[in-house]
Phi, psi and omega in degrees: 000150182279156172290133180285130183266166187304316177300325180293316178301318180297321180296320181298315180301315182296323179291326179297322183291340180269352186285151171302159185301317181300319180287327178300324179296323177291323180287332177299325179295340178265018183251153170272323178213149176224120178051043175081010178244132177294124178259314183274162173240140178276124189237129181241163182299163182300320174237081187291155173279160174305327179289320179294322174296319179297316181300320177292322178292320177293322177296314179299314183304314183285318182295324179300316181288322181295314189261338188081359180269172178243106182273145177261149171246121181230159173276167188288356177283346178290154184295150177268098181239003183201169172308142183241139170262097189272109187253123175090194189277068180275153177301323183295319179295323178289330178287319184284330178234086185301330182275007176265118179227108184301332185291333181251006181294143174301150184299128180065016184284160184230159169222129175231109188217131174267135177225106182067233176266015183248151176234125182262125177235100186211186180165203178300143187303331189289309182222001192300317181294323178290321177291328176296314178300316182294320179296318177300312185294324186274306191283327185258318182272328180104013175292142173230120175261088184292314179219181177293344182241354186230119182227139175261125176245111179291149175264112185218083178305327175248119183237109181292156172277114184283156177267101187244147169207079185243125169233129185210138173236124181300143183281340177251124179290322183244127187226117179215118171261114192262084173234161182307319183292340179285353179285350173277114189295319179298313181295320178302315182295318181296332176267011169068031168279145184226016185229137180230107180255136172253119176251172179288344183262075181221135177245354177229149180291143177261128177280136174273145180288125180297157180298330178294344177253011179103351179068178178222151170285136178206164182261160169304136176259129182265119188289330181299308178273352184056049182202162175264000191239165176057073197255354187310310186274356166280323180279331174223083182296129180304321182302333180265328190246335192293322183303312184273337183225062176300337181287354175278348189245171187302140170261120183232122177056039176085002181231144175283131182210155171249358183278120181052041187231182180237201172262157174277103193279001174252011182267114186293319185294321177297318181297315181301318181289324177295320180296319180297318178294322179293322177297320177303316182289325180288324179292327180283340183223069188295343183275348174288137181246008177213142174228134176277128166241095197206163184297155173289166187274056173195183183272227176080038179295161179285137185244023177293165189293328182289316179294320178294328177296323177291318177306312183299323180289335186261014174138359181114160178303133185103348177278069188289346173294340181295298179299325178299307185291324174297323178294311184296321179300318181291321177296313181300320178300314178296315182292330185298331183301325181255322184237080185297328188263010177266135173269146170260118187257133176221159184274143157244090199215131182051254186284349176255011185292328181288126181292144179285167182260346184243303186293149179233145178294142172293169184296336181256023176245130175254135177258110187273082184281125188246142181248037186300332182277357188285165169268119192264013168262345182252144178297153177289329180252126174098011177233142179294327185299330185245018184299318182297321177294318181300318179300320179292318179298318178297317183295316178294321182295331177290325188256347187271351174055049180074017181248025170279125176245098189283152174240107189249138184259117189236022181223179174249105185290334182287334180199096174300334184268048172218147178301142181228100190276067183242008187298329183287349178249357183300310180293319182300319184290321176299316180294329177294315178297318180295319179306319182268021166082024183296136174278334179204167182214123175255110181264100185274108180252207184270100185261011185240328189261131179279355174247281173064192185261090180051049186294322180299312178299314185297315181296319182294313182293315181295320182298317181293323181288328176294322177292315179218094180299344183277355175294152183271114188296332180288324174294321176297317179296318179294319179305312182290315182301313184287320183285321184275322183256352185096157185297312185289311178294321178298321179295322179293317181292328178294324175299318178296312179296322180297317184293316181292326176290323175297316179295318177299318180295326181291314182292326174059049178277164169277102188267104178275185179262016174226093180234129182272338183209178182251001190291352176282339180229359171231124174268185184296319179300319184287324179294318184295318178295320179297321177296318177299317181296317180293318177296326176297317182294324179293318180298319180293316179302320179298319176294320180292317178293322176295322182295317181221081189299332184280310181296323185251027179304125176089359183297316178303315180298325181296319180284325173304316183298316177291334183288341184304320181298314178290323175303323177297324174300320178295320177297324179286335187231030192307305187291324175295320182290315183295318178301318182294316179301316182289320178300319179276359176063036184279156180272359181300126179282120179232153178299143183260348184236119186297316184297318178293326175294321174296318178300316180294319179297315182296317179302312179298317175302319178294322179296330179262019175054040173287126180248352181208148174244349180211177177297127183197166179253001183209153179290342183299330185299314181287322177303315179294323181293317176301322179290325178292324178299314180297318177295322176295325176293325178290323173300325181296343182275352181286129180290143181250139176290150176285125175294148185304325186288350182242001186300328181262013182255149174291156181306327184280000181261355181212154179231142180246119173260113179267171188299331184283352176265354176293151175301144178289133177227166178304145187293338176291339183263323180197142177225157172266130185225155176289136180208106185301337181280345183284159187294330176238024180068011180226144180214160174270122180251125176247124178297152184276013187262006178218173180228035181279147177286074187280339173257118178212148166193153183276135169265092189265304184224164185195131178280139174269178186297335178281354182090359176274173195226004182271116182257013185305335182238013183263149176255137181229156172259133185245127180231131178252138176255112189225160167205176177214159171247125181216153180254008174239165185251352182228175176088176182288143175254330182191165168230143183211163179172199186231127180237137180263099182289338176283317177274354180055052179212151177280127181262318174217136172220127184223124175267127184254124182285156182307309184305335181287335187224006182285142180123185188269346183260149182274139178249151181267128171249112182275119183265002173093192184259125183223158175267121184281118182227170178300130179097353182278129184230147172274144174218154176212147178215148175286179192263000188054059180227069180307135178084347178249314173247112185284319182198152173239140186239136171240116179280306188200164171228123186251132181244123185243129179289129177277000000 
C-alpha cells in the first residue's frame, strides 16, 4: 500500500468532522491525535537500544509540535489501552508482521506498516527504526528539514492513523552528500546520510554522528595531511623513510625519488612496514571502519621493472591500477587478521582509473572510483563526453563484486560563487552508479562556502536521491523551491534555474569541476537575462515578506544570498556587461562603478559569513581574493592611452580589453602589477615557470559603427600588446591565441620567440582576422622555461572592426 500524502490526510480529517458522534468515537481510535490530544502511545521494546530510544524521542519531539499534544513513551510491557506507535524491534511488531526479522533485514532498511490500530516503525537494528520514524514524519506527516537550522513543522491538532505498508532498503550502503550543512550530525542523520569524510579542505569542524543516532561510517584520519584520503606518504612519510629506504619509493626515469612520486608497490619490505603503521592507526582509533591505502594526489607512479611488469600483465604499460590493487589486496589480507570488519579503501583516480584485467578486489577492499575528468553538464551514461569514464565504470563493476564506492564531483572547485548548471544530471548520474552496482557514493559538493550556488537546495536534493535514487529529481527541486522560498518566489527562482540550464545545454560545453567564469556557456545577453530573472525573484520576495512579515521572515535574505553567485559573474565581466546594457539601451539597473560593486558584494558576503569562494585550506584565500578585487577595481580607474593602430579610427570601430577585464586566475599563475610601459601603467604578469593559459577572457560582443551589437557574422582583427623579461636570447617566450570553447576547436595559436618581445616596451602580436562568435576566447601562456624566461606581460588586447 502507498504512503498517505498530505492532501489525503487533510481529506480524512474533514470526513471525520462530518461523521455522527457514534462513528466519531470509532474514528478517534484510528487517530494518532485528536483536537490537540494524544490518542496513540509511543511504544519501544522492553530493553530498547540507544537508537530505538532516539527514534522514539525524535518521534515524540515532532508529534508534540505537530499536534500540540504531549505524547508518552512507554515500553511494551505497559498495557495496551490505545493505538500504539511501535518503534523498533518490539515483540508486538514481530507478532503483527511475522515475516519481519531485524536480524536478517537488509542494511539500513525500514518497515512502516499499519496493523489494526497500531503503526509499526522499525527496520535494520543499526538505524532502521530511526530512519522509519524520519520517513513517516517526512513522507506521511509533511515535516521538512530544509537545512540544519530551518525546519517546517505542519500544524495538525488532529492526525489520523494512516494506512501504511512500506518496506524499503536503500540501494547504497554508504551515502554522503558533502556540503557545509552536512557537517551538522543531526541534520545529516535526518536526511539519512551515514558517512562522514574529513578532507583537508575544511574550515568548519565536522560533527560525527553519535552512536545513539546510528553512528557513521568513517575513515582513519591522517593528522599530517589533515585528511582521510591520499595516504601513501601518511603511512610511509618520506622524511622518515626515504634516506634509508629509497627503494620503497617510485623509480622515475631511472632514479628513486619521493618528489611528486608514489610508492614502489612491488616492494615486499615496504608493504610490511606500511601494514605495521596501518595497524597502529587502527588500534588507536577502533571505531573507524575504513582506512585508505591510496595514491598521493599527483602522478609519479613507479616505473621500476617489477611494477611495469605487473602493469603489462594487467592490461599493458599504463594500467597502473594493476600493481596498486595487487598491493592493496595484500595489505587488506594482512589487516583482516586483526580487523576483519574494516574495509581498505583505495582510489581508481586519474592514472589508476582504468581497471586491471586479472586481479580482483578482495571482499574487504573498496574501489573509490572518481569521475573528476568528466563533463558535469552531460550525463555519465549516454554522452560521448563521458564515454571513457562509463567504460571504466562498467569494467570496475564487473570485477569489484559490489565494492565500488564512487566519488562524484558536483560543484565548481575554482569558484563556488558562480552558477554551476549541473542539476539536470544529478539524479541520472546517481542512478547510473546504482545501476552498475555501487556500494556507496560520495557526492563532493561545496563544503566550504555558506552561500554558494543554491547549496541548500543541492544538498537536500542529493541527500534524498542517495537514499532513494528512484525519486524524481525535478519534483524534489520543486518541493524545495516551493517549500523553502514560498510558492511565488520559488516559481521565480525556478524560472532563473531553468533559463541558465537551458542556455548551458544549448552551448553544450565540456563543463568540468574547475571553471573560472561562466562565459563558455553564457554570453552577455544571457547573463543580462539571467540577472533580470534573479532581480524579478528578489522583487517578488520583497513583496511577499512585506505582505506577511511573520510567515515570510528572512525570505528576502534567502534570495539575496542566492543572488551572490550571479553578482560575482558581474564582477568578473563587469565592463563587458555594463557596456552591453548601455549599447542595447536596456532598462536593467546595473552598478555604474566597479569599485562600489565590489564593495557591495564583499559586504554582503561578510554579512552571510562567507569564508571561502573556492577550494582552500585557509580563510586567508578569500580575504586575499577580496583584496584583489578591490585592487583590480582601483586599477580600472587608470586612464589608458589610445593605441597607435586605432588613432585614426572612430570609437565605435575598436574595443580595448585591459588587464583588469581578464578572467581571475590563481596568483601563482598571473598577477596584476604596476608597469610604467603599459598603456594604463598596469599589466598582467605571468611567471615564466609554467605554461598554463593564465590570461583568458571571452570576446563576446562588440559595437559596430552603426551602433548595433551583434557580431555573429562580423570579422575583426585581434592584436595583443605583450612583452617579456628573459635571460636568454632564443627560444619561445610565450604562446597566445584564440580558442572556440563552444565549437571546442583552436582558431588561432601563435608561439612568439624571445627576440620579438624581450625588453621593457610592448610589442604588437597580430592574431589576424577572425569572426567573433559565441564561445571565442583570447588566451595567453608563458613558456615554462624557469631560469630562462622570468616573466611574460600582457598589457591589453585590441579588437578592431573590419
